[in-house]
N, C-alpha and C positions, 0 to 999 in steps of 0.2 A: 374253451372260450371264457376267459376270466373277465369279471366285471372290472372296468378300469378304475385304478386308484385315482383319487382326486386330492391334490394338495395345493401347494403354492407354486405358481409359475411366475417368475419375475418379468415385469415389463421393464426392459432394459433402458437405463438412462445413458445418454451420451456423457462424455467427459466434461462438457461445457459447464454444467451446473454443479459438478461434484464438490469443488472447493467451497462454494457458497453453502451448499447443503451440509457439508461436514462441519462448517463453522456454526451453522444454525443449530445443529444437533449437539454442539458442545463437545465434540470428540474428534479424535484423529481419524484419518482415512485408512489406517492399516489395521489388519487383524480382525478377528471375529469377536463378537460380544458373547462372553461366557454365559450370560443370562438368556441367550437365544438358542441354546442347545436343543437338539432334538428330544433329549430326555425330559427337559423342562416343558417343552411345548406339547408333547404328547400327553402330559399329565393334566392339561387344561380341560375343564368340564365344558364341553361344547353345548350350545343351545339345544334344547329338546326339540326334535322335529315333530311337528303336529300338522299333518297334511290337511289342507283345505280342499275338500272334495269338489266343491264348487260346481261349475257347469260341466255337464257330461259331454265328452268329446265324441266326434264321429268315428275317429280312429284312436285307440288307446295308446298311452305311453307305456314304457317298460322301465323296470328298475335299472336296467343297464344304461338307460339314457335316451331311448327313442322318445321323442317329444309327442305329447297328445296333439291331435290334429282336429281342426274345426273347419267344415266347409263354409259355414256362415257364422256371423257373430250371433251369439245367443240373444234371442228376443227378450227373454226374462233375465234381468241382470240384478243379482242380489247386492244389497248394500252390506259391505263388510265392516264399515266403521260408522257406528250410529251417531257419535257425537263429534263435533269439530275438534281437531287436535289442539287448536289454540284459542286464545281469547283476546285477540288484538295485538299480540306481540309482533316484533320484527325479527326475522332471522336472515342471515346472509349465507350465500352458497356460491361456490366457484367450481365450474366444470368446463370441459371442452365440447365443441360441436364440430360437425363435419359439413354443415350447410351454412348458408348466409345467416348473419346475426338477425334474429327476429326483431320486430318493432319493440320499442321500449314499453314499460309497464303502462304509461299514461295513454299509449296509442294501441294497446294490445288487449282486446276484450277477453281473449282466452286467459291471459296472465291474470287479469283482474278477476275473472271467474274462478280460477284456481285458488287465488288468495282467499276469496270468499268461502270456498269449500274447506280450505285448511284453517280458516279462522286466524290467519296471520298475514303479515306483509312479507313475502319472500323476495328478497333482493338478490337477483341472480347476476353474478358476473360470469361472462362466458368468453371464450377465446377459441379461435380456429385451431384445428389439430396441428397445423404446421408450426404454430407459435406456442404450443402447449408446454413443451419442455422448458423453454426459457421463462415462461410465465410462472410455472410452478416453482422453479428455482428462485425467482425474484420474490414471490409471495412468502416462501418458506424463510428466505434470508431476512425478510422484514419482521416487524413485531406486531403485525395486525392481520392475523389469520381470520378467514371467515368462519362462521359457526360450523358450516358443512363444507368439506373439501374432498373432491375426487383426488386420490393420491396416485403417485407413481413410485415404483420401487427404485430407489436411488442409493447413492453412497451412504453408508451408515444408517440404512433405513430403520433397523430395530431401535437404535439409539434415538433417532429422530422421533419415532412414534412415542417412545417413553418420555421424552422431554416435552413434546408439544401437544400430544393428543391424549384423549381420555381412555382409560381402561374401562371396558364395558362389561366385565364379568358380573358385577353385582346387579346390573340391569338386564343382562341377556343370558348369562350362564345358566345351564340346566333349565329348570322349570320357570325361572324368572322371565324368560322370553314369552311366556304365555300371556303376559300383559300386552303383548304386541303380536296378535295372531297372524297377521300377514307376514311379518318377519319370521315367525315360527314355521311358516309354510315353505321356507327356503331349506332344502335338504342339507344334512350335516356335511356332505362332501364339499360344499361351497364355504362353509364356516371355517374349515381347516385352514384355508388360505388367509384368514384374518388373524391368526395366532402368531404372535411374536413375543419374546421376552416372558413367556409363561403367562400370557394374558390375551384376551380378545381386544383387538384394537380397531375394529372397523365393521362396516356393513358390506357384505359381498354384493357385487353386481354380477349375477349368475349368467353363465353361458353354457351351451350344450356340449356334448361329447364330441360331435363332429366339428372340429375347429376350421378346417378348410375343405372346400368342395371342388371337384373337377367340373366346372361349368362348360357346357358345349352349346354351340349353335346347332341344335338338333335339325333345324330346317336345312342347313347346309349339308349335314350328314345324309339326310334323306334324299336331297336333290342329287347327291353323288352316289346314291345306292350303297351307303356304308353303314355297317353296324355301329351303334353307339357304345358298344362294349368290346373294343379290340382286345384280344386276349394275348398278352405277352408282348415282348419287345418287337419281334419281327412284324406282327400284325399291326402294332401301333405305328411303326415306321411306315409300313405300306399305307395305312390310313392317312397319316400325315402327308405323304407324297401325293395321294389322291386329292386331298383338300387344298394343296398348295398350287397356286398359279400366279406367279409374279406379274404376268401380262395383264391379269385381271385385278392386280393389287390385292392378292389374297395369300395368306400364309396360315399354316396350321396353328402355330404357337406365337404368342406375344412375349410377355415378360420372361426373360431368360431364367431368373431365379425361380419362378413358378414352374417352368418346364423342368428344371433340375429337381424340384421337390417331387414332381410326379414320377420321374425316373428313379428317384431315391426310394419311392414306395415299391416300384417294380423289383428293385434290387435288394430290398430288405434292409435298408439302412436303419440305424437306431433313430428314435424320435429325440434328436439332439444328443442325449446321453444314454448310455447303456451301463448297467451296474452288474458285475458278476463277482461274487465272493468279496464284496467290499471295495472293489476296484472299479473306478469309473473310466469309461472310454467314450470319447466324443466321436460323432459320426465322421468327422474329417480324418480320423485316424484309422478308419476301417477299410477292408478290402472292398466292401460293398460300395463305399463312396468312390473309390478309384474306378470301379466298374461304371458307376453313374457318370463320371467325367468322361470316360471313354465313349459312353453312349451319347453324351452331349456333343462331343466332337463329331461323331457320326451324324447326328441330327443337323449340326451346323453345316457340315460339308454337303449334306443332302439338300440344303436350302429351305428346310421346313420351318425355320424360326425367323421371324421378322428381322430384317437387318438392323433396325433401330432398337431392338429389344433390350440392349445393354443400357440404354439411356435411362437415367433416374427420373426423367420427365416423360417417359413414354406413356401416352394416354391409353392405357390398356383397355379400360372399360369402353371408351368411345370407339376404339378400334374393333373391339369385340361386338358391340352393339351395331356398328355400321357394317359388319361383315368382312372387314379386312383381316381379322383373326377369328379362327373357328373354335379354338380351344383355349380357355383360361383356367389352367388346371390347379389353382391354389388360392381361391378367394374365400373370404369368410362366408359361412353358411347363412348368415343373416343378410347377405347382399342380394338375395333373390328378388326382393321387392324393388330394390333400386334398378336392377337390370330390367325388370318388367316395365317400370315407369319410363325408362330411357329408351328401351328397345322397341316398344310397340309402334313407334313411328316408322320403323323399317318394315316394308311389306313382307308378309310371310314369316315374320320373326317368331321363332319357337325356341324356347329355352329348355335345356335338358341337363342332366347330371350323368357323368360317366364314371362308373366304378373302375378301379385299377386292378389288374391281375399281376401275378408274379411273372418274373421274366420269361419263364417257359410256358406261361399261359395255362398252367394246370389248375390254379385255384386263385381265389381272391387274394390280393396283396393286403397285408394288414395296414389299416389307416393309422395315421398319427393322431392320437387323441389330443384334443385341444385343451387349453387352459380352462379350469373350472369357472374362473371369473374374468371379466373384462378388467376390473380394477376393484379396489375397495375404497369405501368412503370413511374418512376419518372425521371425528368430532373434536374440535379444539377443546383444550382444557377450560372448564368453566368453574366459577366459584360456587355455583348453586347446583345441587343435584336435580332440582326441579327444572332447571334449564335443559339439562341433558334429557330428562323425561319428555319435555316438550318436543325437543328435536326428534327423539325416537318415535313419538306419536305421529309426527309429520312424515317421517320416513316409513312408518308402518302404513300410513295412508297411501303413499306413493308405491308401495310394494303390493298393492291389492292385485289378486290373481286375474288372469284372463277370464273374461266373461262377467266380471263384477261391474257394478255401476261406477266405481272409482276408476278402474282400469279403462273403461269405455271413455269417460270424460278426459282422462289424462292423454289418451291416444288419439281421440277424434274431436274433442272440444264440444261446442254447442251446435246442435242441429239447426240448420238454416243459416248458420254463419260460418262455422268452421268445416262443416260437412253436410252433405245431403244423403238421402237414403235411396238406393237403387231398387230395381224391381224385385230383387231377391232379399231385400231387407238389410243389405250390407251398407255400412257407412262409406262414403267416398269423400275424401277431403276436397274442399274448395281451394282455390288459389290462395285466398286469404288465410284459410286454416292451415295450409301447408307452411306458410310463413310464420303464423302466430304460434303454432304449437312447438316450434323448434327450440324450446328451452332445454337446458341440459339436465332436467330433472331425472331422466333415465339413467344418468351417471351419478345421481345422489342415492337412489334406491330403486329397485326393480324386482319384479316377480320372476320366477322360473319361466322360461320361454314356452310358448305353444306355437304350433304351425298354423298360420292363417294368412290368406291373401285375399283381401276384399274383392269380391266379384269374380274370383278365379279359383273355384273349388278344385279344378283339375290340377292346379299347381300343388296343392296340399297333398294330393294323392301321390304325385311324383316324389315330393320331398319325404313323405312318410315311408314310402317304399324303399327309397335310397337309404335312409337312416336304418331301417329294419335290416337291410342287406349288409351294411358295412360295419355297424357298431359292434356286433358280437365278435368281430375280428379286428383287433387293433392293439397298439402298443402305447404305453405311457412314457413320458420323459422321466428317467430315473432321478433327475434332480428336483422333481416336484416336491415342494415342501421344505427345501433347503435354501438358505440364503448365502450368496457369495458376494462379498464386497468387491472382489476382482471383477466379477461379472458386471456389477453395477457401475464400476468406474473405468474399466479398461476394455471390456469385450466389444463394445460397439465400434470404437475406432479400429480395434484390431481386426474385427470381422469384416469391416468395410474394406480395409487394406487387403485382406485375404481375398474377398470376392472380386475386387477390382482386378487383381492380377489373375484370378482364376478365369474370369471371362476373357482375358487376353489369351490365355492358354486355349480355351475352347475355340476362339476365333483364329487360332494359328499364328498369333502375333508374338507368342512366347512358346518356347519348346515344351513338350509334355514333361520332359525331365525336370522342369522347374517346379513341378508339383511337390517334390520332396522338400525342397528348400522353403517353399511356401508354408507347408504344414509345420515345419520346424520353427519358422519365425512366429507363426500364430501361437504355437505352444509356449514359446518363451515369453511372448507379450501378454498372453491371457490364459491360454488353455491349461497349462500346468498349474497355475495359481487357482483357477476355478476347481480343477480336479482335487487338489489337496484340501481345499475348504469343504467341498462336498464330502470327501472321504472322512475328514475329521469329524464332521457333524454326524455322519452315519454311524461312526464308531461309538459316538456318545449316546446313541439311541438305545432305549431299553430293548431286550430281546423280545422276539415274537412279533 
């Protein structure tokens, strides 16, 4: 049971903004940057990790990545930043959001209160996730970057960072980070993903080891007398059939891609890329993947997948919360709270997590470890080192750990306005608070995650038990920590073309024999290029 390695996982950009971004970086879109080799990057002195012991959890975390769990928000909340970071300055920031745009600063008491605590005027630009790719490309192509920018990995990303963003080694490398204790509380595995061109180029937005969870409507399982832990393919198929009843508008599975991800775990597929002896193999090229597609065809013929599951607009969360779909097998682990908020309107609603077992049901299937970070935050180049220090003090405040006074305010705002206190002493957001607090500050800087669901301590037990079960048994993506320009510029359209045809094969609209041609085309359009770039970087890495 190896501790998972954490490096860089690219957030792929579509081809749409590649030309703009390449021009902004002042470089071509072909080839690798020699200064971004693995040998150069592994020599970087990472920030010293200094754990903030902080509030004592009810259930402890582990070094392997099980997150500490709290049944209730700590009543005593320590102040981690004694002085305001700023002295009346103005800073600008840009990030994306997944909810409605909050009220503007002049109408948002939380925003005003946050500015008061930070000692600055924080001007937040925010854009919905659906428009984030284009917005990022437009901002980068222009000449007016905000001070703080949530970044995406795009074409020529190493060159872009070098040209437009600040190297942070002198401020954060080694013991220098001790000037910012909350940033020092972020473990080293997350900082590895901020290293490009032999330097630290950003602040990590940390995420946990469990990237995707297999969510289930446990109440539907219980009503049907089914085990929430079907062991192996045959039992999973039997469970899916028992849950499916088209006459009642109910199917076992929703999104077709998520269903494929679950079967991929049963069949032992790589976590995107596998590396053996310096050679990279993508999951699409493996026998395990072919078995998964055969299983998908079996599932489709059995009618256990929703007939609209191929649609890119399929409302999988609404279908799940309303009981039309019983299993949502590959959603982010942080989605639990959203499911609870939306699902409690459904009578008897009970959320659960389903571990996956190997195809023969003999043991747990290895999970696919998630990316160490959601994104990294870049600081645009500044004329004054003091301006960088101001920004870092602000980001240090925003990275205050769970249980601290700063984290409490950033998460729940002002009592009596943005939240109330329930009988157990937990904060419950008001309607006003839910709208006001939705600033993108969590994508500027954040603390390592803790498990906590206000007013629902039983949820924390379920999540902690699940993490403790699955985290010791998992596999990493072998391309973590390696940058591929082909991936950033070509893989998104190539992969969409691949999966569009793949689903046609699963539905019987294309012959199964077409899979060979499909894989060959994907390799020529993106796969072989990515493989070569990853292998070249790996060969440049120092031994050991």
